[in-house]
N, CA, C and O atoms as a Tinker XYZ file with bonds, in Angstrom:
   496  protein
     1  N    -12.468000   -9.227000   -3.906000    73     2
     2  CA   -11.946000   -8.032000   -4.528000    64     1     3
     3  C    -11.460000   -7.032000   -3.480000    63     2     4     5
     4  O    -10.439000   -6.376000   -3.687000    81     3
     5  N    -12.162000   -6.908000   -2.376000    73     3     6
     6  CA   -11.783000   -5.891000   -1.392000    64     5     7
     7  C    -10.650000   -6.338000   -0.484000    63     6     8     9
     8  O     -9.732000   -5.564000   -0.212000    81     7
     9  N    -10.704000   -7.582000   -0.011000    73     7    10
    10  CA    -9.657000   -8.043000    0.903000    64     9    11
    11  C     -8.356000   -8.313000    0.151000    63    10    12    13
    12  O     -7.280000   -7.949000    0.624000    81    11
    13  N     -8.448000   -8.941000   -1.001000    73    11    14
    14  CA    -7.236000   -9.250000   -1.770000    64    13    15
    15  C     -6.798000   -8.090000   -2.641000    63    14    16    17
    16  O     -5.687000   -8.096000   -3.171000    81    15
    17  N     -7.658000   -7.095000   -2.793000    73    15    18
    18  CA    -7.323000   -5.897000   -3.553000    64    17    19
    19  C     -6.937000   -6.227000   -4.995000    63    18    20    21
    20  O     -6.010000   -5.632000   -5.545000    81    19
    21  N     -7.649000   -7.177000   -5.603000    73    19    22
    22  CA    -7.309000   -7.643000   -6.944000    64    21    23
    23  C     -8.004000   -6.850000   -8.042000    63    22    24    25
    24  O     -9.155000   -6.437000   -7.904000    81    23
    25  N     -7.276000   -6.651000   -9.129000    73    23    26
    26  CA    -7.793000   -6.025000  -10.341000    64    25    27
    27  C     -7.386000   -6.902000  -11.522000    63    26    28    29
    28  O     -6.589000   -7.823000  -11.348000    81    27
    29  N     -7.907000   -6.642000  -12.708000    73    27    30
    30  CA    -7.514000   -7.441000  -13.876000    64    29    31
    31  C     -6.024000   -7.365000  -14.226000    63    30    32    33
    32  O     -5.523000   -8.234000  -14.939000    81    31
    33  N     -5.324000   -6.371000  -13.752000    73    31    34
    34  CA    -3.889000   -6.268000  -14.060000    64    33    35
    35  C     -2.999000   -6.936000  -12.998000    63    34    36    37
    36  O     -1.775000   -6.913000  -13.121000    81    35
    37  N     -3.601000   -7.526000  -11.964000    73    35    38
    38  CA    -2.817000   -8.140000  -10.891000    64    37    39
    39  C     -2.453000   -9.592000  -11.182000    63    38    40    41
    40  O     -3.107000  -10.282000  -11.965000    81    39
    41  N     -1.380000  -10.025000  -10.518000    73    39    42
    42  CA    -0.941000  -11.421000  -10.547000    64    41    43
    43  C     -0.945000  -11.914000   -9.111000    63    42    44    45
    44  O     -0.194000  -11.417000   -8.272000    81    43
    45  N     -1.794000  -12.894000   -8.835000    73    43    46
    46  CA    -1.977000  -13.441000   -7.484000    64    45    47
    47  C     -1.190000  -14.728000   -7.332000    63    46    48    49
    48  O     -1.283000  -15.627000   -8.167000    81    47
    49  N     -0.410000  -14.812000   -6.251000    73    47    50
    50  CA     0.263000  -16.060000   -5.908000    64    49    51
    51  C     -0.149000  -16.456000   -4.501000    63    50    52    53
    52  O      0.084000  -15.723000   -3.540000    81    51
    53  N     -0.754000  -17.609000   -4.396000    73    51    54
    54  CA    -1.160000  -18.174000   -3.121000    64    53    55
    55  C     -0.428000  -19.497000   -2.949000    63    54    56    57
    56  O     -0.430000  -20.327000   -3.858000    81    55
    57  N      0.194000  -19.703000   -1.803000    73    55    58
    58  CA     0.998000  -20.917000   -1.598000    64    57    59
    59  C      0.242000  -22.040000   -0.895000    63    58    60    61
    60  O      0.840000  -23.064000   -0.563000    81    59
    61  N     -1.050000  -21.871000   -0.662000    73    59    62
    62  CA    -1.812000  -22.901000    0.047000    64    61    63
    63  C     -1.821000  -24.217000   -0.726000    63    62    64    65
    64  O     -1.923000  -24.242000   -1.953000    81    63
    65  N     -1.714000  -25.286000    0.016000    73    63    66
    66  CA    -1.829000  -26.617000   -0.563000    64    65    67
    67  C     -3.235000  -26.800000   -1.119000    63    66    68    69
    68  O     -4.199000  -26.268000   -0.568000    81    67
    69  N     -3.351000  -27.546000   -2.200000    73    67    70
    70  CA    -4.652000  -27.713000   -2.848000    64    69    71
    71  C     -5.663000  -28.481000   -2.004000    63    70    72    73
    72  O     -6.842000  -28.528000   -2.357000    81    71
    73  N     -5.237000  -29.074000   -0.917000    73    71    74
    74  CA    -6.160000  -29.756000   -0.018000    64    73    75
    75  C     -6.904000  -28.800000    0.905000    63    74    76    77
    76  O     -7.830000  -29.216000    1.601000    81    75
    77  N     -6.522000  -27.544000    0.925000    73    75    78
    78  CA    -7.154000  -26.541000    1.791000    64    77    79
    79  C     -8.149000  -25.723000    0.982000    63    78    80    81
    80  O     -7.939000  -25.489000   -0.208000    81    79
    81  N     -9.222000  -25.292000    1.616000    73    79    82
    82  CA   -10.192000  -24.436000    0.941000    64    81    83
    83  C     -9.550000  -23.098000    0.564000    63    82    84    85
    84  O     -9.985000  -22.457000   -0.392000    81    83
    85  N     -8.536000  -22.677000    1.293000    73    83    86
    86  CA    -7.823000  -21.433000    0.974000    64    85    87
    87  C     -7.255000  -21.478000   -0.443000    63    86    88    89
    88  O     -7.198000  -20.451000   -1.119000    81    87
    89  N     -6.837000  -22.655000   -0.896000    73    87    90
    90  CA    -6.317000  -22.786000   -2.259000    64    89    91
    91  C     -7.405000  -22.489000   -3.281000    63    90    92    93
    92  O     -7.160000  -21.800000   -4.271000    81    91
    93  N     -8.605000  -23.010000   -3.041000    73    91    94
    94  CA    -9.708000  -22.766000   -3.978000    64    93    95
    95  C    -10.070000  -21.285000   -4.026000    63    94    96    97
    96  O    -10.233000  -20.719000   -5.107000    81    95
    97  N    -10.194000  -20.659000   -2.858000    73    95    98
    98  CA   -10.591000  -19.252000   -2.825000    64    97    99
    99  C     -9.486000  -18.322000   -3.309000    63    98   100   101
   100  O     -9.757000  -17.384000   -4.059000    81    99
   101  N     -8.262000  -18.562000   -2.899000    73    99   102
   102  CA    -7.186000  -17.626000   -3.236000    64   101   103
   103  C     -6.462000  -17.932000   -4.537000    63   102   104   105
   104  O     -5.790000  -17.063000   -5.092000    81   103
   105  N     -6.593000  -19.155000   -5.028000    73   103   106
   106  CA    -5.911000  -19.505000   -6.268000    64   105   107
   107  C     -6.862000  -19.638000   -7.450000    63   106   108   109
   108  O     -6.420000  -19.661000   -8.599000    81   107
   109  N     -8.149000  -19.725000   -7.184000    73   107   110
   110  CA    -9.090000  -19.923000   -8.281000    64   109   111
   111  C    -10.220000  -18.888000   -8.235000    63   110   112   113
   112  O    -10.274000  -17.990000   -9.076000    81   111
   113  N    -11.111000  -19.011000   -7.264000    73   111   114
   114  CA   -12.339000  -18.217000   -7.278000    64   113   115
   115  C    -12.107000  -16.710000   -7.250000    63   114   116   117
   116  O    -12.546000  -16.005000   -8.159000    81   115
   117  N    -11.433000  -16.210000   -6.237000    73   115   118
   118  CA   -11.265000  -14.753000   -6.106000    64   117   119
   119  C    -10.494000  -14.134000   -7.273000    63   118   120   121
   120  O    -10.952000  -13.144000   -7.843000    81   119
   121  N     -9.335000  -14.688000   -7.645000    73   119   122
   122  CA    -8.623000  -14.071000   -8.783000    64   121   123
   123  C     -9.425000  -14.111000  -10.084000    63   122   124   125
   124  O     -9.441000  -13.136000  -10.834000    81   123
   125  N    -10.077000  -15.215000  -10.345000    73   123   126
   126  CA   -10.818000  -15.317000  -11.598000    64   125   127
   127  C    -12.047000  -14.423000  -11.592000    63   126   128   129
   128  O    -12.387000  -13.850000  -12.628000    81   127
   129  N    -12.723000  -14.286000  -10.454000    73   127   130
   130  CA   -13.864000  -13.375000  -10.361000    64   129   131
   131  C    -13.409000  -11.945000  -10.660000    63   130   132   133
   132  O    -14.139000  -11.170000  -11.277000    81   131
   133  N    -12.201000  -11.607000  -10.220000    73   131   134
   134  CA   -11.665000  -10.256000  -10.426000    64   133   135
   135  C    -10.942000  -10.106000  -11.761000    63   134   136   137
   136  O    -10.516000   -9.005000  -12.110000    81   135
   137  N    -10.800000  -11.193000  -12.509000    73   135   138
   138  CA   -10.111000  -11.135000  -13.790000    64   137   139
   139  C     -8.605000  -11.092000  -13.671000    63   138   140   141
   140  O     -7.922000  -10.694000  -14.615000    81   139
   141  N     -8.072000  -11.495000  -12.526000    73   139   142
   142  CA    -6.636000  -11.458000  -12.281000    64   141   143
   143  C     -5.948000  -12.722000  -12.783000    63   142   144   145
   144  O     -6.570000  -13.773000  -12.936000    81   143
   145  N     -4.690000  -12.594000  -13.028000    73   143   146
   146  CA    -3.854000  -13.729000  -13.404000    64   145   147
   147  C     -3.482000  -14.504000  -12.139000    63   146   148   149
   148  O     -3.309000  -13.913000  -11.073000    81   147
   149  N     -3.362000  -15.815000  -12.258000    73   147   150
   150  CA    -2.951000  -16.658000  -11.132000    64   149   151
   151  C     -1.564000  -17.206000  -11.419000    63   150   152   153
   152  O     -1.341000  -17.826000  -12.459000    81   151
   153  N     -0.641000  -16.983000  -10.510000    73   151   154
   154  CA     0.719000  -17.507000  -10.620000    64   153   155
   155  C      0.756000  -18.877000   -9.955000    63   154   156   157
   156  O      0.239000  -19.051000   -8.851000    81   155
   157  N      1.365000  -19.846000  -10.624000    73   155   158
   158  CA     1.472000  -21.201000  -10.085000    64   157   159
   159  C      2.937000  -21.587000  -10.035000    63   158   160   161
   160  O      3.684000  -21.364000  -10.987000    81   159
   161  N      3.339000  -22.166000   -8.914000    73   159   162
   162  CA     4.734000  -22.579000   -8.717000    64   161   163
   163  C      4.728000  -23.985000   -8.137000    63   162   164   165
   164  O      4.119000  -24.223000   -7.094000    81   163
   165  N      5.393000  -24.910000   -8.798000    73   163   166
   166  CA     5.510000  -26.277000   -8.286000    64   165   167
   167  C      6.575000  -26.275000   -7.192000    63   166   168   169
   168  O      7.774000  -26.251000   -7.472000    81   167
   169  N      6.121000  -26.301000   -5.961000    73   167   170
   170  CA     7.028000  -26.221000   -4.824000    64   169   171
   171  C      6.637000  -27.315000   -3.839000    63   170   172   173
   172  O      5.827000  -27.076000   -2.943000    81   171
   173  N      7.202000  -28.513000   -3.991000    73   171   174
   174  CA     6.804000  -29.635000   -3.129000    64   173   175
   175  C      7.086000  -29.419000   -1.638000    63   174   176   177
   176  O      6.437000  -30.025000   -0.786000    81   175
   177  N      8.046000  -28.562000   -1.333000    73   175   178
   178  CA     8.398000  -28.301000    0.060000    64   177   179
   179  C      8.570000  -26.799000    0.242000    63   178   180   181
   180  O      9.144000  -26.123000   -0.612000    81   179
   181  N      8.070000  -26.285000    1.356000    73   179   182
   182  CA     8.195000  -24.853000    1.630000    64   181   183
   183  C      9.638000  -24.515000    1.983000    63   182   184   185
   184  O     10.228000  -25.098000    2.892000    81   183
   185  N     10.187000  -23.564000    1.246000    73   183   186
   186  CA    11.531000  -23.056000    1.524000    64   185   187
   187  C     11.480000  -21.540000    1.428000    63   186   188   189
   188  O     11.180000  -21.001000    0.363000    81   187
   189  N     11.766000  -20.844000    2.520000    73   187   190
   190  CA    11.684000  -19.377000    2.504000    64   189   191
   191  C     12.511000  -18.735000    1.391000    63   190   192   193
   192  O     12.081000  -17.755000    0.784000    81   191
   193  N     13.686000  -19.282000    1.126000    73   191   194
   194  CA    14.532000  -18.684000    0.087000    64   193   195
   195  C     13.897000  -18.816000   -1.301000    63   194   196   197
   196  O     14.057000  -17.922000   -2.133000    81   195
   197  N     13.188000  -19.901000   -1.563000    73   195   198
   198  CA    12.504000  -20.070000   -2.851000    64   197   199
   199  C     11.353000  -19.082000   -2.968000    63   198   200   201
   200  O     11.143000  -18.493000   -4.028000    81   199
   201  N     10.610000  -18.898000   -1.887000    73   199   202
   202  CA     9.513000  -17.919000   -1.879000    64   201   203
   203  C     10.064000  -16.521000   -2.155000    63   202   204   205
   204  O      9.552000  -15.813000   -3.021000    81   203
   205  N     11.094000  -16.127000   -1.430000    73   203   206
   206  CA    11.672000  -14.789000   -1.582000    64   205   207
   207  C     12.240000  -14.584000   -2.986000    63   206   208   209
   208  O     12.036000  -13.529000   -3.585000    81   207
   209  N     12.942000  -15.568000   -3.508000    73   207   210
   210  CA    13.497000  -15.460000   -4.861000    64   209   211
   211  C     12.384000  -15.353000   -5.904000    63   210   212   213
   212  O     12.502000  -14.594000   -6.866000    81   211
   213  N     11.319000  -16.104000   -5.715000    73   211   214
   214  CA    10.194000  -16.076000   -6.658000    64   213   215
   215  C      9.500000  -14.717000   -6.627000    63   214   216   217
   216  O      9.176000  -14.159000   -7.676000    81   215
   217  N      9.272000  -14.185000   -5.427000    73   215   218
   218  CA     8.638000  -12.872000   -5.310000    64   217   219
   219  C      9.503000  -11.763000   -5.916000    63   218   220   221
   220  O      8.977000  -10.767000   -6.413000    81   219
   221  N     10.806000  -11.933000   -5.874000    73   219   222
   222  CA    11.682000  -10.908000   -6.439000    64   221   223
   223  C     11.898000  -11.091000   -7.946000    63   222   224   225
   224  O     12.253000  -10.136000   -8.636000    81   223
   225  N     11.692000  -12.279000   -8.450000    73   223   226
   226  CA    11.973000  -12.579000   -9.856000    64   225   227
   227  C     10.774000  -12.357000  -10.787000    63   226   228   229
   228  O     10.952000  -11.954000  -11.937000    81   227
   229  N      9.564000  -12.614000  -10.299000    73   227   230
   230  CA     8.367000  -12.543000  -11.131000    64   229   231
   231  C      7.494000  -11.354000  -10.719000    63   230   232   233
   232  O      7.566000  -10.898000   -9.578000    81   231
   233  N      6.670000  -10.850000  -11.644000    73   231   234
   234  CA     5.862000   -9.649000  -11.353000    64   233   235
   235  C      4.590000   -9.934000  -10.547000    63   234   236   237
   236  O      3.498000   -9.515000  -10.931000    81   235
   237  N      4.737000  -10.639000   -9.445000    73   235   238
   238  CA     3.611000  -10.974000   -8.571000    64   237   239
   239  C      3.220000   -9.712000   -7.801000    63   238   240   241
   240  O      4.064000   -9.072000   -7.174000    81   239
   241  N      1.939000   -9.364000   -7.855000    73   239   242
   242  CA     1.485000   -8.145000   -7.183000    64   241   243
   243  C      0.787000   -8.428000   -5.859000    63   242   244   245
   244  O      0.794000   -7.593000   -4.954000    81   243
   245  N      0.177000   -9.625000   -5.751000    73   243   246
   246  CA    -0.551000   -9.990000   -4.537000    64   245   247
   247  C     -0.085000  -11.362000   -4.091000    63   246   248   249
   248  O     -0.056000  -12.304000   -4.882000    81   247
   249  N      0.281000  -11.475000   -2.814000    73   247   250
   250  CA     0.848000  -12.713000   -2.280000    64   249   251
   251  C      0.043000  -13.150000   -1.071000    63   250   252   253
   252  O     -0.205000  -12.363000   -0.157000    81   251
   253  N     -0.363000  -14.414000   -1.074000    73   251   254
   254  CA    -1.080000  -14.970000    0.060000    64   253   255
   255  C     -0.421000  -16.251000    0.532000    63   254   256   257
   256  O     -0.091000  -17.125000   -0.271000    81   255
   257  N     -0.232000  -16.356000    1.823000    73   255   258
   258  CA     0.363000  -17.557000    2.390000    64   257   259
   259  C     -0.090000  -17.698000    3.840000    63   258   260   261
   260  O     -0.666000  -16.776000    4.417000    81   259
   261  N      0.175000  -18.843000    4.404000    73   259   262
   262  CA    -0.227000  -19.118000    5.784000    64   261   263
   263  C      0.595000  -18.287000    6.769000    63   262   264   265
   264  O      1.727000  -17.907000    6.470000    81   263
   265  N      0.027000  -18.006000    7.942000    73   263   266
   266  CA     0.778000  -17.272000    8.961000    64   265   267
   267  C      2.124000  -17.908000    9.302000    63   266   268   269
   268  O      3.111000  -17.200000    9.501000    81   267
   269  N      2.169000  -19.229000    9.371000    73   267   270
   270  CA     3.433000  -19.911000    9.666000    64   269   271
   271  C      4.476000  -19.605000    8.594000    63   270   272   273
   272  O      5.659000  -19.463000    8.903000    81   271
   273  N      4.051000  -19.504000    7.355000    73   271   274
   274  CA     4.984000  -19.176000    6.274000    64   273   275
   275  C      5.537000  -17.763000    6.436000    63   274   276   277
   276  O      6.726000  -17.532000    6.221000    81   275
   277  N      4.675000  -16.818000    6.817000    73   275   278
   278  CA     5.173000  -15.462000    7.070000    64   277   279
   279  C      6.177000  -15.471000    8.223000    63   278   280   281
   280  O      7.173000  -14.748000    8.182000    81   279
   281  N      5.924000  -16.279000    9.242000    73   279   282
   282  CA     6.878000  -16.383000   10.358000    64   281   283
   283  C      8.236000  -16.860000    9.855000    63   282   284   285
   284  O      9.273000  -16.314000   10.234000    81   283
   285  N      8.224000  -17.872000    9.008000    73   283   286
   286  CA     9.473000  -18.419000    8.464000    64   285   287
   287  C     10.162000  -17.415000    7.534000    63   286   288   289
   288  O     11.390000  -17.328000    7.514000    81   287
   289  N      9.387000  -16.671000    6.778000    73   287   290
   290  CA     9.966000  -15.687000    5.862000    64   289   291
   291  C     10.682000  -14.566000    6.603000    63   290   292   293
   292  O     11.781000  -14.175000    6.209000    81   291
   293  N     10.084000  -14.041000    7.666000    73   291   294
   294  CA    10.758000  -12.955000    8.396000    64   293   295
   295  C     11.983000  -13.461000    9.153000    63   294   296   297
   296  O     12.922000  -12.698000    9.382000    81   295
   297  N     11.989000  -14.728000    9.542000    73   295   298
   298  CA    13.186000  -15.309000   10.158000    64   297   299
   299  C     14.313000  -15.432000    9.139000    63   298   300   301
   300  O     15.490000  -15.331000    9.485000    81   299
   301  N     13.943000  -15.651000    7.887000    73   299   302
   302  CA    14.911000  -15.740000    6.789000    64   301   303
   303  C     15.487000  -14.366000    6.441000    63   302   304   305
   304  O     16.523000  -14.279000    5.782000    81   303
   305  N     14.833000  -13.308000    6.873000    73   303   306
   306  CA    15.180000  -11.911000    6.607000    64   305   307
   307  C     15.107000  -11.600000    5.114000    63   306   308   309
   308  O     16.113000  -11.628000    4.404000    81   307
   309  N     13.911000  -11.308000    4.666000    73   307   310
   310  CA    13.679000  -11.033000    3.253000    64   309   311
   311  C     14.065000   -9.610000    2.836000    63   310   312   313
   312  O     13.835000   -9.222000    1.691000    81   311
   313  N     14.642000   -8.840000    3.742000    73   311   314
   314  CA    15.016000   -7.460000    3.411000    64   313   315
   315  C     16.112000   -7.400000    2.352000    63   314   316   317
   316  O     16.298000   -6.357000    1.726000    81   315
   317  N     16.828000   -8.473000    2.141000    73   315   318
   318  CA    17.889000   -8.470000    1.122000    64   317   319
   319  C     17.350000   -8.700000   -0.292000    63   318   320   321
   320  O     18.103000   -8.632000   -1.264000    81   319
   321  N     16.049000   -8.973000   -0.407000    73   319   322
   322  CA    15.399000   -9.180000   -1.702000    64   321   323
   323  C     14.601000   -7.935000   -2.075000    63   322   324   325
   324  O     14.144000   -7.204000   -1.197000    81   323
   325  N     14.436000   -7.695000   -3.352000    73   323   326
   326  CA    13.632000   -6.572000   -3.844000    64   325   327
   327  C     12.359000   -7.119000   -4.471000    63   326   328   329
   328  O     12.402000   -7.805000   -5.492000    81   327
   329  N     11.230000   -6.810000   -3.851000    73   327   330
   330  CA     9.931000   -7.227000   -4.374000    64   329   331
   331  C      9.325000   -6.031000   -5.112000    63   330   332   333
   332  O      8.452000   -5.344000   -4.580000    81   331
   333  N      9.783000   -5.792000   -6.313000    73   331   334
   334  CA     9.427000   -4.561000   -7.019000    64   333   335
   335  C      7.965000   -4.503000   -7.453000    63   334   336   337
   336  O      7.409000   -3.411000   -7.573000    81   335
   337  N      7.334000   -5.643000   -7.688000    73   335   338
   338  CA     5.940000   -5.652000   -8.132000    64   337   339
   339  C      4.946000   -5.872000   -6.997000    63   338   340   341
   340  O      3.776000   -5.508000   -7.118000    81   339
   341  N      5.398000   -6.459000   -5.909000    73   339   342
   342  CA     4.512000   -6.833000   -4.811000    64   341   343
   343  C      3.924000   -5.597000   -4.127000    63   342   344   345
   344  O      4.647000   -4.679000   -3.739000    81   343
   345  N      2.584000   -5.598000   -3.988000    73   343   346
   346  CA     1.933000   -4.445000   -3.356000    64   345   347
   347  C      0.900000   -4.820000   -2.297000    63   346   348   349
   348  O      0.443000   -3.958000   -1.547000    81   347
   349  N      0.523000   -6.122000   -2.228000    73   347   350
   350  CA    -0.519000   -6.509000   -1.276000    64   349   351
   351  C     -0.262000   -7.930000   -0.788000    63   350   352   353
   352  O     -0.024000   -8.830000   -1.593000    81   351
   353  N     -0.309000   -8.135000    0.525000    73   351   354
   354  CA    -0.052000   -9.445000    1.129000    64   353   355
   355  C     -1.217000   -9.828000    2.035000    63   354   356   357
   356  O     -1.728000   -9.000000    2.789000    81   355
   357  N     -1.632000  -11.099000    1.953000    73   355   358
   358  CA    -2.753000  -11.570000    2.758000    64   357   359
   359  C     -2.407000  -12.893000    3.431000    63   358   360   361
   360  O     -1.560000  -13.653000    2.962000    81   359
   361  N     -3.084000  -13.140000    4.538000    73   359   362
   362  CA    -2.931000  -14.395000    5.257000    64   361   363
   363  C     -4.245000  -14.728000    5.948000    63   362   364   365
   364  O     -5.091000  -13.860000    6.165000    81   363
   365  N     -4.396000  -15.993000    6.287000    73   363   366
   366  CA    -5.588000  -16.439000    7.018000    64   365   367
   367  C     -5.255000  -17.772000    7.668000    63   366   368   369
   368  O     -4.248000  -18.402000    7.345000    81   367
   369  N     -6.092000  -18.182000    8.564000    73   367   370
   370  CA    -5.853000  -19.424000    9.294000    64   369   371
   371  C     -5.655000  -19.095000   10.756000    63   370   372   373
   372  O     -6.491000  -18.432000   11.371000    81   371
   373  N     -4.551000  -19.555000   11.311000    73   371   374
   374  CA    -4.281000  -19.216000   12.715000    64   373   375
   375  C     -3.872000  -17.750000   12.817000    63   374   376   377
   376  O     -3.446000  -17.140000   11.836000    81   375
   377  N     -4.007000  -17.202000   14.008000    73   375   378
   378  CA    -3.675000  -15.789000   14.218000    64   377   379
   379  C     -2.185000  -15.547000   14.026000    63   378   380   381
   380  O     -1.353000  -16.371000   14.405000    81   379
   381  N     -1.871000  -14.423000   13.439000    73   379   382
   382  CA    -0.481000  -14.032000   13.236000    64   381   383
   383  C     -0.076000  -13.071000   14.349000    63   382   384   385
   384  O     -0.778000  -12.098000   14.621000    81   383
   385  N      1.047000  -13.343000   14.984000    73   383   386
   386  CA     1.473000  -12.512000   16.110000    64   385   387
   387  C      1.989000  -11.147000   15.636000    63   386   388   389
   388  O      2.525000  -11.033000   14.534000    81   387
   389  N      1.828000  -10.119000   16.468000    73   387   390
   390  CA     2.195000   -8.751000   16.093000    64   389   391
   391  C      3.652000   -8.584000   15.678000    63   390   392   393
   392  O      3.961000   -7.732000   14.844000    81   391
   393  N      4.544000   -9.375000   16.242000    73   391   394
   394  CA     5.961000   -9.262000   15.891000    64   393   395
   395  C      6.204000   -9.566000   14.413000    63   394   396   397
   396  O      7.046000   -8.937000   13.773000    81   395
   397  N      5.460000  -10.533000   13.879000    73   395   398
   398  CA     5.631000  -10.897000   12.467000    64   397   399
   399  C      5.108000   -9.789000   11.561000    63   398   400   401
   400  O      5.737000   -9.464000   10.554000    81   399
   401  N      3.960000   -9.205000   11.911000    73   399   402
   402  CA     3.453000   -8.059000   11.157000    64   401   403
   403  C      4.516000   -6.961000   11.094000    63   402   404   405
   404  O      4.792000   -6.410000   10.029000    81   403
   405  N      5.101000   -6.657000   12.240000    73   403   406
   406  CA     6.096000   -5.584000   12.328000    64   405   407
   407  C      7.370000   -5.919000   11.558000    63   406   408   409
   408  O      7.907000   -5.067000   10.850000    81   407
   409  N      7.854000   -7.139000   11.689000    73   407   410
   410  CA     9.076000   -7.538000   10.972000    64   409   411
   411  C      8.864000   -7.534000    9.462000    63   410   412   413
   412  O      9.730000   -7.082000    8.713000    81   411
   413  N      7.715000   -8.037000    9.013000    73   411   414
   414  CA     7.422000   -8.046000    7.573000    64   413   415
   415  C      7.378000   -6.608000    7.041000    63   414   416   417
   416  O      7.929000   -6.312000    5.980000    81   415
   417  N      6.720000   -5.729000    7.785000    73   415   418
   418  CA     6.632000   -4.320000    7.385000    64   417   419
   419  C      8.024000   -3.697000    7.314000    63   418   420   421
   420  O      8.333000   -2.965000    6.374000    81   419
   421  N      8.854000   -3.987000    8.299000    73   419   422
   422  CA    10.214000   -3.428000    8.331000    64   421   423
   423  C     11.062000   -3.983000    7.193000    63   422   424   425
   424  O     11.834000   -3.249000    6.576000    81   423
   425  N     10.919000   -5.274000    6.915000    73   423   426
   426  CA    11.757000   -5.914000    5.901000    64   425   427
   427  C     11.301000   -5.650000    4.471000    63   426   428   429
   428  O     12.122000   -5.656000    3.554000    81   427
   429  N      9.994000   -5.417000    4.262000    73   427   430
   430  CA     9.467000   -5.273000    2.901000    64   429   431
   431  C      8.798000   -3.928000    2.630000    63   430   432   433
   432  O      8.653000   -3.527000    1.475000    81   431
   433  N      8.391000   -3.236000    3.685000    73   431   434
   434  CA     7.629000   -2.002000    3.528000    64   433   435
   435  C      6.153000   -2.244000    3.280000    63   434   436   437
   436  O      5.403000   -1.304000    3.017000    81   435
   437  N      5.728000   -3.510000    3.361000    73   435   438
   438  CA     4.341000   -3.881000    3.075000    64   437   439
   439  C      3.608000   -4.364000    4.316000    63   438   440   441
   440  O      4.209000   -4.947000    5.218000    81   439
   441  N      2.310000   -4.117000    4.354000    73   439   442
   442  CA     1.462000   -4.640000    5.418000    64   441   443
   443  C      0.986000   -6.038000    5.048000    63   442   444   445
   444  O      0.899000   -6.381000    3.869000    81   443
   445  N      0.683000   -6.835000    6.054000    73   443   446
   446  CA     0.014000   -8.122000    5.868000    64   445   447
   447  C     -1.433000   -7.919000    6.282000    63   446   448   449
   448  O     -1.699000   -7.441000    7.384000    81   447
   449  N     -2.366000   -8.274000    5.420000    73   447   450
   450  CA    -3.794000   -8.179000    5.710000    64   449   451
   451  C     -4.275000   -9.563000    6.127000    63   450   452   453
   452  O     -4.201000  -10.524000    5.361000    81   451
   453  N     -4.768000   -9.641000    7.357000    73   451   454
   454  CA    -5.165000  -10.924000    7.925000    64   453   455
   455  C     -6.666000  -11.137000    7.795000    63   454   456   457
   456  O     -7.460000  -10.267000    8.154000    81   455
   457  N     -7.049000  -12.303000    7.278000    73   455   458
   458  CA    -8.458000  -12.629000    7.113000    64   457   459
   459  C     -8.934000  -13.626000    8.147000    63   458   460   461
   460  O     -8.153000  -14.368000    8.742000    81   459
   461  N    -10.226000  -13.618000    8.338000    73   459   462
   462  CA   -10.871000  -14.538000    9.271000    64   461   463
   463  C    -12.081000  -15.090000    8.539000    63   462   464   465
   464  O    -13.015000  -14.348000    8.237000    81   463
   465  N    -12.073000  -16.396000    8.249000    73   463   466
   466  CA   -13.131000  -16.966000    7.439000    64   465   467
   467  C    -13.923000  -18.049000    8.122000    63   466   468   469
   468  O    -13.804000  -18.269000    9.327000    81   467
   469  N    -14.737000  -18.723000    7.332000    73   467   470
   470  CA   -15.616000  -19.755000    7.870000    64   469   471
   471  C    -14.859000  -20.876000    8.536000    63   470   472   473
   472  O    -15.320000  -21.407000    9.547000    81   471
   473  N    -13.714000  -21.255000    8.006000    73   471   474
   474  CA   -12.980000  -22.351000    8.631000    64   473   475
   475  C    -12.462000  -21.993000   10.015000    63   474   476   477
   476  O    -12.214000  -22.877000   10.836000    81   475
   477  N    -12.297000  -20.693000   10.279000    73   475   478
   478  CA   -11.842000  -20.253000   11.598000    64   477   479
   479  C    -12.997000  -20.111000   12.587000    63   478   480   481
   480  O    -12.750000  -19.886000   13.772000    81   479
   481  N    -14.229000  -20.234000   12.149000    73   479   482
   482  CA   -15.360000  -20.031000   13.041000    64   481   483
   483  C    -15.962000  -21.332000   13.577000    63   482   484   485
   484  O    -16.916000  -21.297000   14.355000    81   483
   485  N    -15.422000  -22.461000   13.175000    73   483   486
   486  CA   -15.952000  -23.753000   13.629000    64   485   487
   487  C    -15.667000  -23.948000   15.105000    63   486   488   489
   488  O    -14.554000  -23.702000   15.569000    81   487
   489  N    -16.679000  -24.393000   15.843000    73   487   490
   490  CA   -16.494000  -24.666000   17.282000    64   489   491
   491  C    -16.725000  -26.146000   17.514000    63   490   492   493
   492  O    -17.645000  -26.739000   16.950000    81   491
   493  N    -15.908000  -26.721000   18.323000    73   491   494
   494  CA   -16.042000  -28.147000   18.655000    64   493   495
   495  C    -16.684000  -28.319000   20.010000    63   494   496
   496  O    -16.880000  -29.447000   20.462000    81   495
């Protein structure tokens, strides 16, 4: 509830593959615990233009994706799209470089909130 900033009126879209624990937490457990709606999109291959079009077309309020996806999105330059409902963005996994945070903020006006979870704490 605190990191994803979810409420019962929110619509959460997480692009994680179902083989990752991030899919379970961001697409099932957290939204349902908060009473939020979960947006599902059949997208067999990641395409920045499809992500941007989807965020601009549907009333998604919270968006979560991998750091690599945010890198690809800012390279696509999402500033030409209007994300009228989007208000909160999250990522987790590998570290996201400061340039991507800055570009996303410049292109969308939104911050990316980066998480650090149990899967990132494993030591070999």
